[in-house]
C-alpha positions in Angstrom: -1.5 -57.6 20.2 1.6 -55.9 20.0 1.5 -55.8 16.2 -2.3 -54.2 16.5 -0.6 -51.5 19.3 2.3 -51.2 16.5 -0.2 -50.4 13.8 -1.9 -48.1 16.0 1.2 -46.2 17.1 2.3 -45.8 13.4 -1.4 -44.6 12.1 -0.5 -42.1 15.2 2.6 -40.8 13.8 1.5 -40.8 10.5 -1.3 -39.1 11.0 0.9 -36.2 13.1 3.7 -35.8 10.2 1.2 -35.5 7.7 -1.4 -32.7 9.3 1.4 -30.8 10.1 2.3 -30.4 6.4 0.4 -28.6 4.3 -0.9 -29.6 0.9 0.9 -27.9 -2.1 -2.5 -26.4 -2.9 -2.6 -25.2 0.7 1.3 -23.8 -0.1 0.0 -22.3 -3.5 -2.7 -20.5 -1.4 -0.1 -19.1 1.0 1.8 -18.0 -2.5 -0.6 -16.8 -3.8 -1.5 -14.9 -0.8 1.9 -13.1 -0.4 2.2 -11.9 -4.0 -1.1 -10.3 -3.9 -0.1 -8.4 -0.9 2.7 -7.3 -2.8 5.8 -8.9 -0.6 8.2 -9.7 -3.2 7.9 -5.8 -4.0 7.9 -5.1 -0.2 10.8 -7.1 0.2 12.6 -6.0 -3.0 12.6 -2.0 -1.8 13.3 -3.0 1.9 16.6 -5.1 0.4 17.4 -1.6 -1.8 16.6 0.6 1.3 19.2 -1.1 3.5 21.6 -1.4 0.6 21.6 2.5 0.4 21.7 3.4 3.7 24.6 1.5 4.5 26.2 2.5 1.0 25.7 6.1 2.9 26.7 5.2 6.5 30.1 3.8 5.1 30.8 5.5 1.4 34.3 3.3 1.3 32.1 0.0 0.7 30.6 1.3 -2.6 33.3 -0.8 -4.4 32.0 -3.8 -2.9 28.4 -2.6 -3.7 27.6 -6.1 -5.8 28.9 -8.4 -2.9 26.5 -5.9 -0.3 23.8 -6.8 -2.9 23.9 -10.8 -2.9 24.2 -10.7 0.8 20.9 -8.2 1.1 19.3 -9.7 -1.4 20.4 -13.2 -0.8 19.1 -12.9 3.0 16.5 -10.5 3.0 15.0 -10.7 -0.9 11.7 -12.9 -1.2 13.4 -15.5 -3.2 15.8 -16.4 0.1 12.5 -16.6 2.5 10.0 -17.7 0.3 9.6 -20.9 1.4 9.7 -20.2 5.0 6.8 -17.7 4.6 4.8 -19.2 3.0 4.7 -22.0 5.3 4.3 -19.2 7.7 1.1 -18.4 6.5 0.0 -21.8 5.5 0.4 -22.6 9.2 -1.6 -20.2 10.3 -4.3 -19.6 7.7 -6.4 -22.3 6.2 -6.0 -22.7 2.4 -9.5 -21.2 2.5 -8.8 -17.8 4.4 -5.9 -17.6 2.2 -8.2 -17.5 -0.8 -10.1 -14.9 0.8 -7.6 -12.6 1.8 -5.9 -13.1 -1.8 -9.1 -12.0 -3.2 -9.7 -9.4 -0.6 -6.0 -7.7 -1.8 -6.8 -8.1 -5.3 -9.5 -6.2 -5.0 -10.1 -2.4 -5.1 -9.9 -1.6 -1.5 -7.1 -4.4 -1.1 -4.9 -2.7 -3.3 -5.5 0.8 -1.2 -4.9 -0.7 2.0 -1.3 -2.0 0.8 -0.7 1.4 -0.8 -2.0 3.0 2.5 -0.1 0.8 4.6 3.3 1.8 2.5 3.2 5.4 2.9 1.8 4.6 7.4 5.3 2.4 7.3 7.5 5.6 7.7 5.3 7.7 9.3 4.9 4.9 12.2 8.8 4.5 12.4 9.4 8.5 12.5 6.3 8.2 15.5 7.9 5.7 17.5 11.6 7.6 16.8 9.9 10.7 18.3 7.8 8.8 20.9 11.5 7.2 21.9 13.3 10.7 21.8 10.6 12.1 24.2 10.8 9.7 26.8 14.7 10.1 26.7 14.3 13.5 27.3 12.4 13.3 30.2 14.5 11.1 32.0 17.4 12.7 31.9 15.9 16.0 32.3 15.0 14.7 35.5 
């Protein structure tokens, strides 16, 4: 009887471990989705923007540009984040859902969505900044 329970327990543990690890086809679907959505390019632009802002704020770091570039791309670039991003999306979406999303992002409307969202991000950031300034002004005026 003890052997039977040991086998059942081992089977349950194996099932839990197996179910938490997405299949390679599932991970591949997540990677295809990220690529179709333009995540590598978005992260590339973000790294470049952070680097340029850093250098503009502290021009004395210009001589360390290569090291800063390695830091930003090595920390926030797609290659640095790819495995974790793939796992995150694979946990949240089924393989079939990822394939549907990929098809959408590869469609004309999906491409337009990416382009429009890219334009709206700075506008959204500016809106939030304006709202904060308004609230701070109102609070300090009292």
